[in-house]
N, C-alpha and C positions, 0 to 999 in steps of 0.2 A: 125401296128408297131412302132409305136411312142409311143402309149401306153405300149407297150413291153417293150422300152425302159426304161420307169417311172419307172413301176414294179419292175425291176431288180436294177434301181438306190436305189429305196426307201428301199428294201430288204436287199442292201449293208448296207446302213445307221443305222439300225436297228440292223444289226450283230459287227458292229463298236460300237455301243451306249452299247451293253450285253457285249462285250470284256471288255469295258474301266470300266464297275461297277463290273464286278469280281474280276480285278485286285487292286480296292481300298482297303486302311485298314478298318481292322475292326470298329476303334475308329468312321470311318468317318461315318460308316452304322449305329454303334449304340453310340449314343457320353454319355459322361457321365452326371451323375443329375446335376441341376444348386445348388450349395449348398454355402450358405457365413458361416464365423464361425467368431467369435470374442469373446475375455475376456474380463473382466469385469473389469476396473480399483479399484473398492472397495473390499479391502479385507475385509473377513467376520470374526465373532468375534472367528473362532476355526481354523483361519488362513488358508481358505481355498478361492478359488475363484470361480465364477461362468464363463460357455463357455457354450455360446448360438448359436444354429445352425437355420438359416432359410432356406427354400428351400423342394427340392424333395426329402422328407427323409422316405418315408413309406418303402421302399425297403431294409432298411437297421432294421437290429434286434441287433447287437454288435458294441461294442466299445473297443478302447486301445488308451494310448496314453501315452507320455514320453517329458518333457521337455527336451530342448537344441538339443536332436538328436533325428531319429525315432524309433520306438518302433517298437521289436522285438520279438522273440519265449518266453522269460521269461517275458514279459507283458500279464498278464491276458487279457482277452477278456471279456466282463460285457454288460449286455443287456442293450440295447439301442431303445427309442420310438420316432417315432416323431408325433404330435399331430396337425393337420392343416398346414403341413408346418415348422411350429416350432420345437424345444427343448432346455431343457436345462441341462448340468451335470456339477455337484461339483468335480473340482480337488484341489490337496494341491498344493500350494505356491512351485515354483522355488526349487531346493536344493539349488542353489547357489543365492538364494534371498539375497539382502543387502536394509533394511529399509533406507529410506532419499536420495535413489537415482534415477536417471533417465533413468536406465539401462533397456534395450528392452532384453526381454527374449522370446525364439520362443518355440512354442506348436506342436508338431509334433502329428496326431491324424489319427487313423487307421477306417472307417466305414464300418463293413462287412456286404453285402447284406445276404439274404436268401441262394441262391444259392453258396455262398461261394465266391464269387467276393469279393475283398478290394479296396475302395475309399479311398487316402492318400488325407488328407488337413494339410493343417499349418494355423499358426495366432504368430500374434507377441503381448505380453504382456507389457504391462509398469503401473505400478503402480501409484498412486498418491494422496497417502492418505494423505500426509502431509499438509493440508490446513493450511498455516500460514499467512494469508495476511497482511501486514502493511496499515495502513494508518495515513497519516501525513498533519495536516496543519501548513504553514509555516506562523506566525505572524510575523508581521514587527519588527524591530530592538527593538524598544524604546517601544513595547506593551505587558502586560500580557496576557499570553494562554487565549482565548478564546474572546480576546479583537483585534479592528482595526480601523486604522484610514486612510485606506485607500478605495480607488475604487474596489478594485479585490482583491482576496484572492487567495496564491497559493497552491492547492492540489497536495498531489505528494500517489499513491496505489503503495504498490509491493509486491510480495511474493517470496522471495530467493530463497524458496523449491519449487518452480511451477514446474512441468517436461511437463505440456501443457498449453494451453492459458485459461484465464479463460474473461469471460465476466462480464462487473460492469456498473454502471449509477454514478453518482454525482448528489445529488440534492442541491439548494443552494435557502430557500423562493419556488418561483414558478417555477424557472429555470432549466432545467436537460439536461443534456449528458452522452450519450453513449460511451463507450470505449471499447477494447479487452485489455487484459494485455498479452503480450507474454511472453515466459519462458523468463529468465534474465534479462528483461526490466521492466521499470517503467513508470505510465501513471502520468505526469504532467498538468495541466492544470491552467492558471490563469484565475479564474472565477470571472465575473462583479456580483458587488454588487449592490442592489437598492439605488438608489441616495438618501436616508434617512438614520437617525440616530435611529435606532431600533433592537431590539433584532430579531433574524432568525435563522431558523433550518438549520442543514447543515445535511444531511443524503447519507450514501457511502454505496453501496450495491454490493457486488462482490461473487460470485459465480460459480461454475463447477460443470457439471453434474453427482451426484451420488457420490460426495466428500464432498462436504457441502457448506457454503455459510455466508458470511459476513455480517452482519446488524448493522451500527456503526451511530448513530444520536448522534450529539452536538449542543449547544447553542451558536451561535457566535453572539457578539454584536459588532456593526457598532458604531461608535462615533466620530464622525470629530466636535466637539463644545468644546474648550478648557475649563478650569474651570475657576468659578468665585471666586479670592481672596478677601476676607473681613475681616475689623479689625483687619488687620497685624499688631503682635509686631515682630520684628527679630532684633535681635544682635547677635553681635562678642563676646564671654565667652572667654576669654584669660585663659590659665594656663600655669603653669613653663614649661611642653614636648608641649604642645598642644593644640589647639583654637576650641572652639564649635560655630558651627553655629544652634542658639536657634530663632525657630520660633514657635510662636503661633496665631492662628485666626480662621478664618471660611472658609474652603474648600468645595464650592458647584459645586457639580458636578453631573449629571443625573444619573450615573451608578455605583457613588463609593463615601464613603463619605468620603476619607481620601486620601492625597496625594500617588503617587505611586515610584514615584521615583523626584531625588531633580538635578540640575546640576547648577554648579559654574564656575565663571570666574573670575581673578584677575586682577583690573583693577589698572594703573597708577593715579598719581594725577591730571591727564588730561582726565582720562576718556577711556584713550585707553586698549585695552585687552593686557595681560599677557600670552603668552603660549596658550594652548589648553584646551575649556571649559572640565569640569570634568564632567562626567552622572555617578551619583551613584543610584541604584534600593534599597530604604529604606528596613530594616527587621523591625521584630515585635517590636524590639527593640527601635530601632530609630524614631518612630511614633505611637502616639495612641491618641485615641478621649479621649474628658474630655466634656462630656455632649450633648447633640445631634450631630451635624456635626464639631463644633469646632473640629479643634487637636493641638497637642502639640509636635514640631518635635526638635530633639537634634542630630546633626552628629559632630565628631569628625574632625578636620583638624589637621594632623602630623603637627607640627611648619615646619619639613622641606621641606615640600609642599611648605611651604607658601614663595612667590621671598620675596627677602628682598626689591623691589623695590614697592612691593605691599601696597598700601593704601586703599583700598577698594576691595568687593567683590558681584559681581553682579548676581543673584541667580532665576532662574527659576524654580517651582514646576509642575508635568506632572500626569495626570490621565494614569488610566490604558490603556487606549488605546493608548497613546503616547502626548496626546496634551498637549502642554507647554503654561504657563501664567508666566511672568518675575513678582517679589514683585516690588512696584512701586519705592523704591530707593535703590541701592546700599548700601550693610553695610561697615561700613569705620571699617577699620582696626587702633587699637590703636600703636602709634610707639614705639619700644623698645630701649632701650640704655643699652650700656653695663658698668658699671660701675667698675673701677678697686679699692680695698682698699689694699693698701699696709698695709704686718705686721710692728707691732710696739716693738722694740727689748725692753724687760725689763731691 
């Protein structure tokens, strides 16, 4: 009796399960094939782009597509074949494509099976062909580009037209760091320098898959040693409307044979400074070399810039890295006196 009751229960359970299976949707019984589709960011020379598929593609034989909206009967079917779960097709650019823009474009695709059923796919395209990164090294305020007397060098990398992230590395001498450059941002780093005066390479690499790469290499000179001044002959040469600072002698520096800049400071008779010091980067006309490392320098001082109470000028010379050396003695300024000559009537 108990056995018969168990048989009846099992039959009721089987009938309920069969009824439930019969009312399930068809899509649950026969799910769509697994397919992934993506659009390349690289625009080909003929203004077309590559669309790639991956997944269960062997049952599909035709394809049609349209940008921005699903295809309809006006879009022709073309042959389609997948090879070992991969397939590629070439499509034209979107009709509303705007160069140098980070706009996203929807691509609607229909794949038709051999039995006539259609699988609809959608992908978004974003073209990032404008690869124009900029790498900048921030030199000290008083240094020529390529030189520094600091313990670090600030490096900035940016790409104003980037639609997607870039990857990059910065290498100085034997030290390297990896970074990711996000769209609309810049990468800034204070890079430590070796504790020595030496020439060193700075290598900046930036890349984006299938778009391009930047390889930028330059030479950085770290120089913390001030120049040595020898056999200096300096004076103020007075003129009617201006004065000239004239300096001649030897400028001994490891990385440069001539001064890069000059700084002067007016002094009172007691040696007190007047106003702020004036820093001036020398032009090619203001300094020249005469035999070996010897130099001659001539810089004009407008008379209106010389304070009335000034009786001397203190002068320093700088190398390309911004290291300064003061000349031994301030240069005296010859006092001027105004003489009134009356007119004599005839």
